[in-house]
BAVEX-458506 format. One record per atom (N, C-alpha, C, O): residue number from 1; residue in one letter; z, x negated, y. Coordinates in Angstrom, 2 decimals. Last residue first. Layout:
% residues N
NUM A Z X Y;
...
//
This chain:
% residues 150
150 R 4.41 20.87 9.49;
150 R 3.37 20.27 10.33;
150 R 2.68 21.34 11.16;
150 R 1.77 21.04 11.93;
149 R 7.84 20.54 8.99;
149 R 6.60 21.37 8.93;
149 R 5.66 20.79 9.97;
149 R 6.01 20.33 11.06;
148 K 9.73 18.18 7.34;
148 K 9.26 18.68 8.42;
148 K 7.92 19.47 8.40;
148 K 6.96 19.01 7.78;
147 F 10.73 17.04 5.05;
147 F 10.51 18.36 4.85;
147 F 10.09 19.17 6.23;
147 F 10.07 20.40 6.32;
146 L 11.01 14.39 5.81;
146 L 10.25 14.72 4.52;
146 L 9.87 16.14 4.45;
146 L 8.83 16.48 3.89;
145 E 12.61 14.43 8.01;
145 E 11.29 13.86 8.11;
145 E 10.37 14.34 7.02;
145 E 9.19 14.64 7.22;
144 E 14.95 15.40 6.83;
144 E 14.31 16.14 7.90;
144 E 12.89 15.70 7.99;
144 E 12.01 16.56 8.05;
143 T 15.61 13.21 5.20;
143 T 15.31 14.53 4.54;
143 T 14.60 15.38 5.46;
143 T 13.70 16.09 5.03;
142 T 13.92 10.29 6.46;
142 T 15.05 11.16 6.38;
142 T 14.76 12.40 5.83;
142 T 13.59 12.76 5.94;
141 K 12.11 7.60 4.75;
141 K 12.20 8.83 5.54;
141 K 13.40 9.68 5.38;
141 K 13.90 9.82 4.26;
140 Q 11.22 4.26 4.81;
140 Q 12.18 5.30 4.34;
140 Q 12.08 6.56 5.37;
140 Q 12.00 6.44 6.60;
139 V 8.86 1.99 3.44;
139 V 9.19 3.05 4.49;
139 V 10.07 4.01 4.02;
139 V 9.85 4.61 2.97;
138 Q 9.94 -1.03 1.80;
138 Q 9.27 0.33 1.77;
138 Q 9.81 1.29 2.92;
138 Q 10.99 1.33 3.27;
137 A 9.44 -4.26 0.48;
137 A 9.73 -3.38 1.62;
137 A 9.16 -2.01 1.42;
137 A 8.04 -1.84 0.94;
136 S 10.67 -7.19 -1.34;
136 S 9.89 -5.88 -1.28;
136 S 10.38 -5.09 0.01;
136 S 11.50 -5.24 0.51;
135 L 11.32 -9.65 -0.55;
135 L 11.02 -9.55 -1.86;
135 L 10.22 -8.15 -2.11;
135 L 9.31 -8.03 -2.93;
134 I 10.82 -11.89 2.12;
134 I 10.89 -10.48 1.71;
134 I 10.53 -10.29 0.16;
134 I 9.50 -10.78 -0.28;
133 E 10.36 -14.44 2.91;
133 E 11.84 -14.06 2.41;
133 E 11.89 -12.63 1.84;
133 E 12.85 -12.24 1.18;
132 N 7.77 -14.47 3.57;
132 N 8.08 -15.24 2.43;
132 N 9.63 -14.88 1.98;
132 N 10.02 -15.03 0.82;
131 Y 7.69 -13.16 6.06;
131 Y 7.19 -12.56 4.84;
131 Y 7.50 -13.26 3.51;
131 Y 7.46 -12.64 2.45;
130 T 10.89 -13.68 7.68;
130 T 9.48 -14.08 7.46;
130 T 8.95 -13.26 6.22;
130 T 9.75 -12.74 5.43;
129 L 12.80 -11.60 9.90;
129 L 12.48 -12.02 8.47;
129 L 11.13 -12.55 8.39;
129 L 10.23 -11.96 8.99;
128 R 15.09 -11.04 12.37;
128 R 13.83 -11.61 12.19;
128 R 13.81 -12.18 10.69;
128 R 14.61 -13.03 10.29;
127 R 17.07 -8.54 13.38;
127 R 17.03 -9.47 12.48;
127 R 15.51 -9.84 12.08;
127 R 14.80 -9.01 11.51;
126 G 19.10 -7.15 15.77;
126 G 17.84 -7.37 15.50;
126 G 17.84 -8.56 14.46;
126 G 18.57 -9.52 14.68;
125 V 21.47 -4.58 15.72;
125 V 21.43 -5.89 15.59;
125 V 19.94 -6.27 15.00;
125 V 19.57 -5.80 13.92;
124 D 22.36 -1.92 15.95;
124 D 21.39 -2.36 16.99;
124 D 21.40 -3.93 16.94;
124 D 21.34 -4.55 18.00;
123 A 23.45 -0.95 13.64;
123 A 24.43 -1.56 14.66;
123 A 23.64 -2.18 15.80;
123 A 24.23 -2.93 16.58;
122 E 21.22 -0.28 12.11;
122 E 21.86 0.71 12.73;
122 E 22.83 0.25 13.76;
122 E 23.05 0.98 14.72;
121 T 18.88 -3.07 12.89;
121 T 19.79 -2.32 12.00;
121 T 20.42 -1.11 12.89;
121 T 20.21 -0.96 14.09;
120 E 15.58 -3.74 13.32;
120 E 16.86 -3.52 13.97;
120 E 17.64 -2.61 13.15;
120 E 17.19 -1.53 12.75;
119 I 13.45 -6.44 12.43;
119 I 14.00 -5.09 12.06;
119 I 15.32 -5.02 12.76;
119 I 16.08 -5.99 12.83;
118 L 10.41 -8.13 12.82;
118 L 11.88 -7.99 13.40;
118 L 12.32 -6.52 13.05;
118 L 11.63 -5.55 13.35;
117 I 8.55 -10.29 10.70;
117 I 8.90 -8.95 11.14;
117 I 10.29 -9.04 11.86;
117 I 11.16 -9.86 11.55;
116 S 6.05 -12.82 10.49;
116 S 7.41 -12.24 10.21;
116 S 7.45 -10.78 10.87;
116 S 6.50 -10.26 11.46;
115 E 3.44 -13.82 10.80;
115 E 4.41 -14.61 10.21;
115 E 5.65 -13.82 9.66;
115 E 6.19 -14.10 8.60;
114 E 1.76 -12.00 12.10;
114 E 1.27 -12.70 10.98;
114 E 2.22 -13.41 10.13;
114 E 1.98 -13.64 8.95;
113 D 4.23 -9.51 13.10;
113 D 2.99 -10.33 13.40;
113 D 2.53 -10.97 12.06;
113 D 2.91 -10.48 10.99;
112 S 5.99 -6.77 14.32;
112 S 5.42 -7.28 13.10;
112 S 4.17 -8.31 13.63;
112 S 3.31 -7.95 14.44;
111 E 8.99 -4.99 15.37;
111 E 7.68 -5.88 15.59;
111 E 7.25 -6.48 14.30;
111 E 8.00 -6.67 13.35;
110 K 10.72 -3.05 14.44;
110 K 10.39 -3.20 15.95;
110 K 9.15 -4.00 16.15;
110 K 8.34 -3.71 17.03;
109 L 11.63 -0.99 12.00;
109 L 10.73 -2.01 12.24;
109 L 10.32 -2.04 13.78;
109 L 9.65 -1.13 14.28;
108 R 15.11 -0.02 11.63;
108 R 13.71 0.28 12.21;
108 R 12.99 -0.94 12.45;
108 R 13.53 -1.88 13.03;
107 G 16.75 -0.57 8.42;
107 G 16.68 -0.39 9.83;
107 G 15.28 -0.12 10.41;
107 G 14.34 0.00 9.63;
106 E 18.37 -2.22 5.93;
106 E 17.85 -0.97 6.38;
106 E 17.98 -0.89 7.81;
106 E 19.04 -1.08 8.41;
105 I 18.37 -4.66 3.48;
105 I 18.55 -4.41 4.97;
105 I 17.80 -3.11 5.32;
105 I 16.63 -2.98 4.96;
104 V 20.11 -6.09 0.91;
104 V 19.18 -5.09 1.24;
104 V 19.39 -4.74 2.67;
104 V 20.53 -4.53 3.07;
103 E 20.28 -9.32 -0.79;
103 E 20.73 -8.34 0.46;
103 E 19.63 -7.35 0.50;
103 E 18.46 -7.61 0.21;
102 G 19.64 -11.34 -2.48;
102 G 21.00 -11.07 -2.40;
102 G 21.46 -10.10 -1.26;
102 G 22.61 -10.02 -0.84;
101 E 16.67 -11.86 -0.90;
101 E 17.54 -12.44 -1.90;
101 E 19.06 -12.06 -1.54;
101 E 19.61 -12.40 -0.49;
100 I 15.74 -8.61 0.27;
100 I 15.72 -10.07 0.45;
100 I 16.63 -10.62 -0.62;
100 I 17.36 -9.82 -1.21;
99 K 14.19 -5.54 0.88;
99 K 15.06 -6.41 -0.05;
99 K 14.78 -7.93 0.16;
99 K 13.63 -8.36 0.21;
98 V 14.33 -3.11 3.23;
98 V 13.83 -4.39 2.94;
98 V 14.71 -5.06 2.02;
98 V 15.91 -5.16 2.29;
97 R 13.39 -0.09 4.22;
97 R 14.42 -0.60 3.42;
97 R 13.71 -1.92 2.95;
97 R 12.63 -1.85 2.36;
96 L 12.73 1.26 7.65;
96 L 12.37 0.47 6.46;
96 L 13.69 0.27 5.55;
96 L 14.83 0.41 5.99;
95 R 11.43 3.55 9.89;
95 R 12.60 3.03 9.19;
95 R 12.10 2.33 7.84;
95 R 11.23 2.79 7.10;
94 E 8.75 2.63 12.34;
94 E 9.34 3.34 10.91;
94 E 10.66 2.75 10.66;
94 E 11.01 1.66 11.10;
93 G 7.86 0.88 14.18;
93 G 8.59 2.12 14.55;
93 G 9.25 2.98 13.48;
93 G 10.10 3.85 13.68;
92 V 5.18 -0.28 12.32;
92 V 6.03 -0.51 13.38;
92 V 6.62 0.89 14.02;
92 V 5.89 1.84 14.30;
91 A 3.31 -0.01 10.18;
91 A 4.73 0.90 10.12;
91 A 5.61 0.50 11.31;
91 A 6.76 0.93 11.32;
90 G 1.22 -1.48 10.83;
90 G 1.01 0.07 10.72;
90 G 2.36 0.71 10.63;
90 G 2.52 1.88 10.98;
89 R 2.31 -4.01 10.49;
89 R 1.92 -3.57 11.72;
89 R 1.76 -2.11 11.79;
89 R 2.16 -1.51 12.79;
88 Y 2.57 -3.78 7.52;
88 Y 3.76 -3.89 8.38;
88 Y 3.50 -3.39 9.96;
88 Y 4.23 -2.61 10.56;
87 H -0.13 -3.84 6.68;
87 H 0.65 -2.72 6.43;
87 H 1.95 -2.71 7.30;
87 H 2.35 -1.64 7.76;
86 A -0.75 -6.48 7.78;
86 A -1.47 -5.14 8.36;
86 A -0.64 -3.81 8.09;
86 A -0.47 -2.91 8.91;
85 P 0.67 -8.15 6.12;
85 P 0.93 -8.05 7.44;
85 P 0.31 -6.74 8.20;
85 P 0.91 -6.12 9.09;
84 T 1.21 -6.17 2.95;
84 T 0.41 -7.28 3.86;
84 T 0.96 -7.14 5.21;
84 T 1.65 -6.16 5.50;
83 Y 2.88 -4.42 1.82;
83 Y 2.45 -5.53 1.01;
83 Y 1.96 -6.56 1.92;
83 Y 2.26 -7.74 1.73;
82 L 5.18 -1.71 1.38;
82 L 4.42 -2.53 2.38;
82 L 4.10 -3.85 1.72;
82 L 5.00 -4.40 1.09;
81 K 5.01 1.48 -0.01;
81 K 5.53 0.10 -0.08;
81 K 4.61 -0.67 0.99;
81 K 3.51 -0.26 1.35;
80 R 5.80 4.77 1.53;
80 R 4.90 3.69 0.83;
80 R 5.55 2.32 0.87;
80 R 6.48 2.04 1.63;
79 E 6.61 7.51 1.61;
79 E 7.59 6.28 1.51;
79 E 6.89 5.10 0.86;
79 E 7.31 4.54 -0.16;
78 I 4.29 9.06 1.23;
78 I 4.92 8.89 2.69;
78 I 5.88 7.71 2.69;
78 I 5.94 6.98 3.68;
77 G 1.68 7.00 -0.33;
77 G 2.75 8.13 -0.38;
77 G 3.50 7.82 0.96;
77 G 3.43 6.79 1.62;
76 P -0.71 5.71 -1.18;
76 P 0.52 5.03 -1.13;
76 P 1.78 5.96 -0.95;
76 P 2.85 5.61 -1.44;
75 T -2.63 7.81 -3.27;
75 T -2.25 7.45 -1.98;
75 T -1.07 6.61 -1.99;
75 T -0.32 6.82 -2.94;
74 S -4.54 6.87 -6.34;
74 S -3.61 7.82 -5.54;
74 S -3.37 7.29 -4.10;
74 S -3.98 6.27 -3.79;
73 V -5.95 6.44 -9.36;
73 V -6.28 6.50 -8.05;
73 V -5.21 7.48 -7.31;
73 V -5.05 8.66 -7.64;
72 D -5.94 4.64 -12.23;
72 D -5.19 5.74 -11.43;
72 D -5.47 5.39 -10.02;
72 D -5.27 4.27 -9.55;
71 L -7.50 3.62 -15.13;
71 L -7.61 3.87 -13.87;
71 L -6.70 4.92 -13.28;
71 L -6.67 6.03 -13.80;
70 A -7.45 1.50 -17.79;
70 A -6.80 2.79 -17.39;
70 A -6.65 2.84 -15.91;
70 A -5.75 2.17 -15.39;
69 L -10.49 -0.07 -18.68;
69 L -9.29 -0.01 -17.70;
69 L -8.74 1.38 -17.55;
69 L -9.46 2.32 -17.21;
68 N -12.95 -0.27 -20.12;
68 N -11.73 0.27 -20.84;
68 N -10.45 0.19 -19.95;
68 N -9.37 0.40 -20.51;
67 R -14.71 -1.62 -18.46;
67 R -15.02 -0.27 -18.85;
67 R -13.73 0.45 -19.50;
67 R -13.56 1.66 -19.36;
66 W -14.33 -4.08 -17.64;
66 W -13.81 -3.17 -16.86;
66 W -13.95 -1.81 -17.34;
66 W -13.40 -0.88 -16.74;
65 K -15.87 -5.56 -19.68;
65 K -14.39 -5.72 -19.60;
65 K -13.69 -4.69 -18.73;
65 K -12.53 -4.40 -19.01;
64 D -18.45 -4.80 -18.90;
64 D -18.00 -4.27 -20.18;
64 D -16.40 -4.39 -20.14;
64 D -15.70 -3.45 -20.51;
63 S -19.42 -3.97 -15.49;
63 S -18.87 -4.99 -16.61;
63 S -18.31 -4.31 -17.85;
63 S -17.72 -3.24 -17.72;
62 A -20.65 -1.93 -14.09;
62 A -20.49 -3.34 -13.52;
62 A -20.21 -4.32 -14.70;
62 A -20.80 -5.40 -14.78;
61 A -20.38 0.53 -15.38;
61 A -21.77 -0.12 -15.04;
61 A -21.84 -1.60 -14.67;
61 A -22.80 -2.33 -14.86;
60 A -17.64 0.94 -15.12;
60 A -18.35 0.91 -16.50;
60 A -19.81 0.23 -16.36;
60 A -20.25 -0.54 -17.21;
59 L -17.40 0.90 -12.33;
59 L -16.83 -0.06 -13.10;
59 L -17.43 -0.18 -14.45;
59 L -17.71 -1.28 -14.90;
58 R -18.93 3.23 -11.71;
58 R -19.25 1.96 -11.20;
58 R -18.61 0.83 -11.89;
58 R -19.26 -0.20 -12.04;
57 L -17.42 5.36 -13.00;
57 L -18.89 5.12 -13.15;
57 L -19.21 3.60 -12.87;
57 L -19.69 2.87 -13.73;
56 S -14.88 5.00 -11.99;
56 S -15.09 5.06 -13.30;
56 S -16.49 4.65 -13.66;
56 S -16.74 3.76 -14.47;
55 L -15.42 5.33 -9.14;
55 L -15.04 4.11 -9.56;
55 L -15.07 3.82 -11.25;
55 L -15.25 2.71 -11.73;
54 A -16.16 8.28 -9.05;
54 A -17.09 7.20 -8.73;
54 A -16.66 5.90 -9.32;
54 A -17.49 5.31 -10.01;
53 R -13.63 9.39 -10.02;
53 R -14.85 9.55 -10.75;
53 R -15.98 8.40 -10.47;
53 R -16.57 7.76 -11.35;
52 S -11.87 8.30 -7.90;
52 S -11.61 7.99 -9.41;
52 S -12.90 8.17 -10.10;
52 S -13.34 7.22 -10.75;
51 I -13.00 9.48 -5.63;
51 I -13.05 8.05 -5.77;
51 I -12.81 7.48 -7.34;
51 I -13.38 6.51 -7.86;
50 E -12.47 12.28 -6.27;
50 E -13.84 11.89 -5.99;
50 E -13.87 10.25 -6.21;
50 E -14.74 9.77 -6.93;
49 E -9.69 12.13 -6.37;
49 E -10.33 12.51 -7.47;
49 E -11.95 12.13 -7.39;
49 E -12.56 11.73 -8.38;
48 C -9.01 11.44 -3.88;
48 C -8.56 10.52 -4.93;
48 C -9.36 10.93 -6.13;
48 C -9.70 10.04 -6.91;
47 D -9.98 13.51 -2.41;
47 D -10.41 12.16 -1.98;
47 D -10.15 11.38 -3.20;
47 D -11.05 10.65 -3.59;
46 A -8.44 15.51 -3.30;
46 A -9.94 15.75 -3.61;
46 A -10.51 14.30 -3.38;
46 A -11.44 13.91 -4.09;
45 L -5.93 14.83 -2.45;
45 L -5.97 14.92 -3.75;
45 L -7.61 14.85 -4.18;
45 L -8.00 14.26 -5.19;
44 T -6.58 12.88 0.58;
44 T -6.18 14.00 -0.18;
44 T -6.35 13.91 -1.60;
44 T -6.93 12.91 -2.02;
43 A -5.28 10.49 3.00;
43 A -6.23 10.96 1.97;
43 A -5.73 12.00 1.22;
43 A -4.51 12.13 1.13;
42 G -4.54 10.83 6.50;
42 G -4.06 10.92 5.04;
42 G -5.08 11.26 4.13;
42 G -5.77 12.26 4.36;
41 G -5.28 10.40 9.10;
41 G -4.91 11.75 8.62;
41 G -4.43 11.97 7.34;
41 G -3.96 13.05 6.99;
40 K -7.42 7.88 7.83;
40 K -6.73 8.40 9.05;
40 K -6.50 9.83 8.80;
40 K -7.41 10.50 8.32;
39 K -6.61 6.99 4.52;
39 K -7.61 7.26 5.57;
39 K -6.76 7.96 6.78;
39 K -5.66 8.49 6.64;
38 D -6.20 5.29 1.38;
38 D -5.70 5.91 2.44;
38 D -6.79 6.22 3.48;
38 D -7.90 5.71 3.29;
37 V -5.47 4.52 -1.94;
37 V -6.27 4.66 -1.02;
37 V -5.61 5.43 0.23;
37 V -4.59 6.10 0.07;
36 Y -4.54 2.23 -4.56;
36 Y -3.96 3.14 -3.56;
36 Y -4.90 3.17 -2.37;
36 Y -5.18 2.12 -1.79;
35 V -5.04 1.90 -8.06;
35 V -5.72 1.82 -6.69;
35 V -5.04 2.86 -5.81;
35 V -4.93 4.04 -6.11;
34 Q -4.39 0.29 -10.91;
34 Q -3.61 1.22 -9.99;
34 Q -4.51 0.92 -8.51;
34 Q -4.56 -0.20 -7.99;
33 L -5.07 -0.32 -14.10;
33 L -5.67 -0.55 -12.60;
33 L -5.17 0.58 -11.83;
33 L -5.52 1.73 -12.08;
32 R -4.36 -1.77 -17.11;
32 R -4.11 -0.72 -16.13;
32 R -4.67 -1.30 -14.74;
32 R -4.69 -2.49 -14.40;
31 S -4.43 -3.75 -18.93;
31 S -5.60 -2.91 -19.05;
31 S -5.33 -1.69 -18.09;
31 S -6.00 -0.67 -18.23;
30 G -2.79 -6.10 -16.90;
30 G -3.36 -5.85 -18.23;
30 G -4.52 -5.03 -18.20;
30 G -5.53 -5.39 -17.59;
29 K -2.68 -4.95 -13.92;
29 K -1.82 -5.43 -14.78;
29 K -2.42 -4.97 -16.24;
29 K -2.52 -3.81 -16.64;
28 H -3.57 -4.65 -10.65;
28 H -4.14 -4.92 -11.91;
28 H -3.25 -5.63 -12.96;
28 H -3.10 -6.85 -12.86;
27 E -3.38 -2.89 -7.75;
27 E -2.77 -3.53 -8.63;
27 E -3.40 -3.68 -10.10;
27 E -3.70 -2.62 -10.65;
26 L -4.18 -2.77 -4.36;
26 L -4.71 -2.71 -5.67;
26 L -3.81 -3.48 -6.61;
26 L -3.48 -4.63 -6.32;
25 H -4.21 -0.75 -1.30;
25 H -3.53 -1.89 -2.25;
25 H -4.13 -1.71 -3.59;
25 H -4.56 -0.61 -3.93;
24 Y -5.85 0.62 0.39;
24 Y -4.60 0.22 0.82;
24 Y -3.91 -0.97 -0.11;
24 Y -3.22 -1.90 0.33;
23 L -9.18 0.94 1.22;
23 L -8.28 0.35 0.21;
23 L -7.01 -0.06 0.69;
23 L -6.98 -1.07 1.39;
22 R -10.05 3.93 2.99;
22 R -9.78 2.43 3.01;
22 R -8.97 2.14 1.85;
22 R -8.12 2.95 1.47;
21 C -12.65 6.46 2.98;
21 C -11.21 5.95 2.72;
21 C -11.22 4.46 2.98;
21 C -12.27 3.84 3.17;
20 G -15.28 7.37 2.70;
20 G -14.49 7.60 3.95;
20 G -13.13 7.16 3.93;
20 G -12.42 7.47 4.89;
19 R -16.68 6.58 0.48;
19 R -16.10 7.96 0.49;
19 R -15.26 8.23 1.64;
19 R -14.54 9.23 1.64;
18 E -17.26 3.89 0.86;
18 E -18.38 4.93 0.83;
18 E -17.91 6.43 0.87;
18 E -18.65 7.34 1.24;
17 K -14.71 2.88 0.57;
17 K -15.34 2.86 1.98;
17 K -16.40 3.87 1.98;
17 K -16.52 4.65 2.93;
16 V -14.58 2.87 -2.33;
16 V -13.49 3.64 -1.40;
16 V -14.15 3.89 0.04;
16 V -14.11 4.99 0.57;
15 V -16.56 1.28 -2.91;
15 V -16.62 2.58 -3.48;
15 V -15.70 3.48 -2.70;
15 V -15.97 4.65 -2.46;
14 N -15.88 -1.20 -1.78;
14 N -17.09 -0.61 -1.45;
14 N -17.11 0.91 -1.85;
14 N -17.67 1.72 -1.11;
13 G -13.38 -1.72 -3.19;
13 G -13.39 -1.55 -1.70;
13 G -14.64 -0.83 -1.13;
13 G -14.55 -0.02 -0.21;
12 I -14.35 -2.10 -5.80;
12 I -13.44 -0.80 -5.38;
12 I -13.50 -0.63 -4.00;
12 I -13.65 0.50 -3.54;
11 V -15.68 -4.50 -5.53;
11 V -16.36 -3.36 -6.05;
11 V -15.60 -1.99 -5.60;
11 V -16.18 -1.01 -5.14;
10 R -13.53 -6.14 -4.38;
10 R -14.86 -5.97 -3.73;
10 R -15.51 -4.68 -4.19;
10 R -15.86 -3.84 -3.37;
9 A -11.58 -6.02 -6.46;
9 A -11.36 -5.46 -5.09;
9 A -12.64 -5.22 -4.25;
9 A -12.76 -4.23 -3.53;
8 L -12.81 -7.08 -8.64;
8 L -12.65 -5.84 -8.59;
8 L -12.40 -5.18 -7.31;
8 L -12.85 -4.07 -7.02;
7 S -13.01 -9.76 -7.42;
7 S -14.22 -9.19 -7.82;
7 S -13.90 -7.69 -8.01;
7 S -14.75 -6.95 -7.52;
6 E -10.19 -10.28 -7.29;
6 E -10.97 -10.33 -6.13;
6 E -12.28 -9.63 -6.41;
6 E -12.65 -8.84 -5.54;
5 V -9.51 -10.18 -9.96;
5 V -8.86 -9.10 -8.94;
5 V -9.75 -9.13 -7.74;
5 V -10.05 -8.07 -7.18;
4 V -10.75 -12.37 -10.85;
4 V -11.00 -11.19 -11.39;
4 V -10.54 -10.01 -10.49;
4 V -11.21 -8.98 -10.36;
3 A -9.66 -14.47 -9.57;
3 A -11.13 -14.14 -9.35;
3 A -11.46 -12.76 -9.83;
3 A -12.33 -12.08 -9.29;
2 S -6.49 -13.56 -8.09;
2 S -7.28 -14.05 -9.19;
2 S -8.76 -13.69 -8.89;
2 S -9.07 -12.79 -8.11;
1 M -4.85 -14.41 -5.20;
1 M -5.45 -13.31 -5.86;
1 M -6.38 -13.95 -6.87;
1 M -7.07 -14.89 -6.48;
//
């Protein structure tokens, strides 16, 4: 992580925490800043709006170079992407779609530690993958899960 992103992450993490949420992921590309927030029970649209307003003020006050960032605050979503070992640990038991070099693996995440994951495919075959092998991973929901009433 670059020094700029680390500095941004500290400022953003503090603002997000002050509003009862946690920083899930941060993407800084050029003049665009994408902030994903979450909390127990799920962050709401109101949470995202409040964090966005507070971040806009805090970033403008902190640095001129951050004042003109295009800021977008949202949740990681139901079919969220996984980036860190902590994200994978939180998704144990979920169905995943994992892309590795030359292959896409779909199955249920059985285990996650600091080095690797164990995913069980539909054929009940366990496959251990290190984080270095994983190009991307995303939680997958069935249509029934997506439209299930709460």
